C-alpha positions, 0 to 999 in steps of 0.5 A: 344480511349484516350491515356493511359497517358491522362487517367492517368493524369486525374486520378491523377488530380481527386485523388489529388482533393479527387474525389475517385470514378472518380480517381479509375475508370480512374486507372482501365481503364488504367489497362484494357488497360495495366495490367502491368502499374506500375504507375496506379497500384501503385496509385490505391493501394494508393487510396485504402489505403487512403479510408481504403480498406487495403486488396485491397491496399495490393493486388495492392502493391504486384502486383506492386512488382511482376512487378517491384521488385525494386519499393521502394515506393511499398515496403514501402507502402506495409509495411505500409498497413501490419502494419495497418493489424497487420501483423507485421512480413510481415511488417518488411520484406517489410521494410527490402526489401525497405531499401536494395534499399534505406537505407537512408529513416529515416521514413522506419528505424523508422517504421521498428523499430516499427514493430520489437517492436510489434513482441518482437525484442526489441534490433533490434527495438532499433537499427533501431530507432537509425539508423533513428535518425542518418539519421535525428537527428531533427525529433521529432517523432523519438526521441518520439518513441525512448523514448517509446521504452526505457522507461522500459530498460533505463528510464533516456535516454528515458526521454532525448529523450522526452525532445529532441522531445519536444524541436523540437516540443513543441506541441506534447501533447502525448509526454508531457503526456508520459513524465509525466508518465515516471516521475511518475515511477521515483518518480518525481511527481512535474515535472510529474505534470508540464508535465501533465499540458503542455499536458492538455494545448494542449488538454483540451478534453482528459479524459485520461490526466485529469485522470492521473493528478488526480492520481498524485495530489492524490499522492501529497496529493492535494486531492481537486484538484485531485477530480476536475480532476477526475470529469473533466475526467468523464465529458469528458468520464463518463463510464470509470470504472478506473476513478470512482474506483480511485475517490473512493479511493481518497474520502476514503482518504479524509474521505468521505466514503459514497461518496467513496462507491457511486463512487466505486459502479458506477465503478462496475455497469459499469463493474461488472468484474472490479477486481480493483474496487472490491479490492478497495470497499472491503477495503472501506467496511472494513474501514466502518465496513461492513465486510460481504460486504467486504468478498463478494467483495474479493470473487468476486475479487479472482474469477476475478483475483485470483493472486491479491496481498494480496487479500487472506489475506484481504478476511480472515481478513474480515471473522475474523472481523465477527468471521466467521471461516468456512474453517479457518484452510484450508484458513490459511494453504493455506496462509502459503504455498503461503507465503513460496513459495514467493507469496504476499498473506497477509500483515504482520498485518493481518498475526499477528492474524493468525499464531504464527511464527516469520519467517513467519511474517518476510517473510510477512513483507519483501513481503509487504515492497518490493511490497508497499514501496521499497527503494527510492533514489530521495533524494540521499544518506544520510550521516551516520550522518546528521550533526556533532553533534557540528552543533546542540548540542542536538540529534534531534529525530523525531516521525512520526504518523497518530495517534496524537489524542485520540488514544491508541498509542498517549495516551501511547506515550504522557508521553515519549514526556513529560519526554524526557530530553530537555537539551539533546534531541530536540523532533519533532512530524510529524502528517501524516493525517488529524485529529481533534484537541483534548486533547491528540493532544494538550498535545503532541503539548505542550510536543514536541519542534516542531510539524508539521502537514504534512497531506497536504504534499506528502511523498517526501515533508515530507522526504525533510522537515525532512532532512532539519531539520537535524534529527538524529533519526526518529521513525515510530510510525505506522509501518504497521497499518492504516494511515501508510506512510512508504514511507517517511522512504523509502526516508531515512530521518535520519541516524537512523530509527526505528519502535516502538509501533504502529505495533508489529513486524519487518518491513522487510524494508532495510531502517529501522535500528532498532525495539524497543522491550524487552527481552521477545518480541525478546529473544536472539537467535530470532534476525534472524527473523528480518532485523532490529537490536533490541533495547532491552529495559528493558520494551517495552510498555510506559504507562501513569499514568495520564489516565483519568477514568470516574467518572461515577459509572458503575454497572454490571447490567448497563453493562448487567452482572450478579450481582454475579458470576465470570466474565471473559472478553476479550476486544480484537478486533474480528480479534484476536479471532480464533477457538482455542482461543474461544474453550479454553474460552468455556472449561474454562466457562464449567469448571467454573459454574456460570461464564460468558464471557464479550466480547466487540463486537458491530458487530451483525454478529460477535455476532451471529457467536460466539453464534452459535459456543458456542451452537455447543460446548455445551455452553449456548450462554447466558453465552456470554455477549456482550458490546459496545465500550465506551469512553476511560475513561468509558472503564477504569471504567468498568475493575474493574467490571470484574474478569479476562481478558483472552488474545487471541493468537497469537495476544495478547492484548497490550494497553488493557492489560496494561489498565486492569492491571492499573485498577487492573484487572488480565491478563492471557496470553499464551506466543507464538513465534512471537512478537505479541504473546509475548506481554501479557508476556512482559506486565506481566513481566514488571508488575512483574506478571510472574505467569500469563504467560502460555506456553500451553493450558492446563496450560492456562485453568487450571490457569483460573479455579484456579483463578476463583474458589479460591477466595484467589488466585484471591484476592492475584493477585488483591492486588499484581497488586495494589501494583506493579502498582505504582512501576513496570517498566510497569507504570514508564514512566520516567524510560522507557524514561531514558533507551530509551535515553541511547539507542538513544545516543548509536545508534546515536554514532554508526551512527556518527562514520559510523558504522553499526547498532548493537543490543543494550542491557541495 
């Protein structure tokens, strides 16, 4: 019989050579002769671990420790096996036992920290990793793991540890990748992009790396490069639903809606339960006008992930767009209760059409701001005044919008830019999204001092540009509407920031100083429902007297309207029509024989629902006449073919209302409590037509009946409108601009003096 030592030496030889079976057989021969042979049992445990037989390895190391409890290698290797088996508590105890014997082992301290992190003992885990670093400050892996542990609690210190790890070993691709992710969280997108590029240079076969870089490029508005990276990620790993979903969002932002839908469909085909893709596809369906499909996606989303922020509001909005009011009151009440409980369930724009409550609107705006557009400090604090006024003699005002094109906001704002006093104000326009050139865009470009097309720049880059121009006042013409880029203002681009026109309400954001309004929209005593201070203008809405009206003569017959009889109309979008509004309109029609209601609704689903609701309420559905959307000039031309515009609530007509009044068509509104619910009243007071403002349903319906049945009342209203439109404040753009400039000068002076924003009255 050969000596044990000979068998052991031969076992070690074959072990080192990778001849696992021969080595195992020899170790076992040794143990048959000497069951308490520590060396043979220890190395057999190592062999089992190397050949991925973790349970057998654990058994061998445990037997070693029963024989030799001071065997530090067995403690550390047992701990390693326990970590592989996800037995983190036992792992930590084994490392602790080994460290009592050898407290100078930096790998053991590091691995103890990793085990403790897995069981939630984060502070102790961090202490252990720091102990490892004290023993070996030049180990890049210790720095890397410290960074991983600290990225949530101490991101700046974590970033320093990533940097130290990469100085010690620049080949750590995962460290470059995780460093980039941390920089993204810190809002440092350009440095993050550079870090992702280093990771990809080291590992060009990682789909995860390309996916992450694509996300950053999308945030930086480098859409074409982002799409290339999404496609590269999918060429490496084609069945990753998150990549397909994000690619779909990008394509939607690029205006490629059909391709975006294909990408989102692919994500859901791969994983039908992928909630994020249903959310994104639902919003894409809304964008494409496919409201029923959007509702299906949101329904599925709320089954998969019922707590998804803002999903409930989006679902109800999709239903409103199709005039599908099944469960409307229950759904709305559920939203209200959740909103009051502090949940993020509806965005403020959607809520405007659901409830008439300024305080609830305030809560929704604050929730949206906190969730989507929190304050950003990357550019540091902005001085109270960007520069002393002496540095530039004129007050510099920047207007920011995604709608510098043929759009209601820009058509209204164009005369503001044209009437600004260029001796006192330097006016700049920042165009935020890719849009086609048209006459309105060219008109604005010619009216301002400087026009910047910044759709290819990130929000941070736009903010840096605005700061470099030393703006004194920045005006957001989007608010929370489609195409908004609120995060530009979250960077603080000017000492005075305000919102106007595009969105009817306060933004609930701490970096917005003012909201432009008038005494009707925000009456005295209601300021508490806004975080901003109120600039109370004599008239809120600016309007253009140069509206182009089609020269084509339209007829009632051409529009499908009866040749005779009274024509009520509503050109509001469908989401503004709710069951109460429609029930009131039905009662008005029922009380007014030979009348019809002309609605501009192209969606067949919405038409069907309204016909069904009319039938259910005892009204012949044929008394509802549906028209299509026309060009702005032709739309104006059809107003005179109607007799009375019936406003909706709680989201009143805005530009539609002023268009009607300009064309001589009376507008009947019901004044509510929230900003959007007082818009009609604001227009009518600025037109000196308070007699068309109602404060109750009974008043609204009685007044509509009176106007429709008493020709002299209707004629007097039309005559008064034609008289007032040339002299009333509503259509006096030069007067509006002078009032606004007074406000600008005053709030700018407050900022120069370092004083806080304050309510402004003319």
